[in-house]
N, C-alpha and C positions, 0 to 999 in steps of 0.2 A: 167554735168559731173558725177553726182551721178547716174542719170538715165542710162547713158552709161555703167558705171561699173556694174549696176544691170542687164542690158540687157545682157552684155558680160557673166556674171556669170550664168544667166538664160539659155543662149544658151549652155554653157559648160555642165550644168546639163542635159539639154534636150538631147544632143548628147550621153552623158554617159548613160542615162536611155535607149534611143532607141538601143544603141549598146549592152547593157547588155540583154535587152529583146530578141533580135534576135539571140544573141549567145546562149542564153538559149534554144531558140526554136530549133536551129540547133543541140545542144547536145541532147536534148530530141528526136529529130527526128532520130538521129543516134541510140539512144537506142531502139526506136521503131522498127528501121529496123533490129536491131540484134535479137529482139523478133520474128519477122515475118519471117526472112529468113530461120528459121528452120522448117516452115510449109510445108508439102508435096504439091507439085503442084496440085495434085488431089483434096485436100481439097480446095485449093484456087479457082479452077475452079468451084466446087460446090458452092462456096460463091458467086462468081461474076456472075454466070449463072442467078441467079434471078435479075430481074430488080428492083432497089431500088429508081427510079425516077418516078415522082417528089418527092423530099425529103423536107419537111417543117422544119424550124428551128426558135427557139426563144431564144434570148441571153440577160439576164441582164448583163450589163458591168459597170465598174467603173475605174477611173484612174486620170490622171493629165493633166492639160491644161497649155501650155506655150505660153503666149501671145508674139507676134513677131512684128518687125518694129514699126509703129505708136502706135499700141495697147500696145506694150511692153513698151513704154515710161510712160504709166500711171498705168499699172497693173503688178502684179507679178504672179508667178505660182500659180494655184488654183485647185480646185476639179472639176471633171466631172463624171456624171452618166448617163445612159440611157438604152434604150431597142432596140435591133435589132430584126426584123422579116424578115425572108428570105425564098426563095424556090429555091432549086437547081434542074434546069430543066434537065441536063444531067451531064456527067462527067466533062465537061469543064465550063459550063455556069450556072449562077444563077442570081437572082435578090433579092434586099434587100430594106427594108425601115427602117429609123432610127429616133427615138426621143431622143434628148439629152439635158441635163441640164449642163450649164457651169458657175461655180462660178468665179467671177473676184476679185482678191484681190488688192485693191488700194495700191500704193506705200506710200500714205499719210495716216498716222493714223487718225481715226475718220471720214474718208471719207464715203459717203453713199455707201451702197452695191449695186453692179451691177452684171448683169449676162446675158448670152445668152441662149436661147432655140432654138434648131435646129429641124427642120422637113425636111427630105430629103430622097431621093430614087434614085436608080441607078443600074447598072450591077455590077456582080462580076464574075471575071474569075479565075477559079481554076487550079493549077499545081499540079497534084497528080500522084501517082504510086500505082499499086496493091500491091506492096511489102512494102509499108509504112502505118503506122497507123496515120501519120500526113499529112496534106494537106496545101500547101501554096496557098494564093490567092492575087489578086490585085482588088480593088473596087474603084468605082468612083460614086459621087452623086451630085445632084442639088436640091436646095430646098430653104425654107425660114429660116432666122435667126432673132429671135425677141430679141432685146436688152432692157433691163429694168434697171432703176436706181432709187433707193428709194428717196423719198422726204427728204429734209435736211434743216437746219437752218444756215444762214450766219449772219455776223455782220450787214448786210444792209437789211435783211428779209429773208423770206422762199422760198425755190425753190421747185416746184411741182415735183411730180414723172415723170420720162420720160420713154417713151416706144415707139419704132419704129420698123418696120419690113422691111427687106431688103433681096434681093436675094443673094445666095452664092453657091459656089461649093466646093467639097472636094474630095480628092483622097489619097490612101495610101495602103500599103501592109499589110498582116496578115497571121496568121498561126492557124490552129486548131489541137489539140493534142487529140487523142481519149482515153477516160477513159473507155467507155463501148459502146455497140451498140447504145444506146440512149443519151449518154452525152459525149460532148468534152469540153476541155478547149480552149478558144479562146483568142488570143493575136493579137492586131494590133495597128498600128500608122497611124494617118491621119493629112493631111495638110488641113486647112480650109481658104478659101478666101471669103470675104464678101464685097459686093459692096454697097456703099452709096454716098450721095451727096457730101461728103467731100473727096472722094477718095475710098480707099480700107482699109480693116482691116484684119489681118491674125492671126492664131494661130495654134499650133501644139498640138495633143493630143496623149497620150500613154495610152492604157487601156487594161484591161483584164476582163474575166468573164467565165461563163459556157454556152455552147450551148446545148440546148435540141433539139433532132431530133425526128420528128413525121413521 
């Protein structure tokens, strides 16, 4: 019963956070549009005439992980951080690779520390307009998720450190907000599904950071 209440509370927080992130992105996008709309079309043509692709990006990111379903019965919301590397091939299509660390906070005090490390890659599809300084995108990835749990002591003896690797997939939307020609703010949310012998484990992440363009 306690786990159910905690899971319900966690899901409420998750949806509130995701809602606030994307409302903020929409508001900022509107502001960006207002800024750009006054630029003469002649200047826009000069800017877009030069090919900017392929465009390489590097993004340090950090945020919150929300364990769901079976994973949510044992863990609370925790911290996540990582590094995205990408290449935008043209206006609509890009590729990205991601390494991420996900800290799992056990619902039981004094429980051993647990975490996931993600290594994944996949396509990224962009929805953009020449009149906007912000760009929405949808990305999906597949890769490896490494679960680790520290060694700990029990009344009957000691439990060794656990570590195992399983395949997983992820998908989610995001937005980049231009700060300058070489730096953007990046915000995104991802759903992660991990496959193992006992079934599946899932969690949702909401994160943000800076995207450096080369």
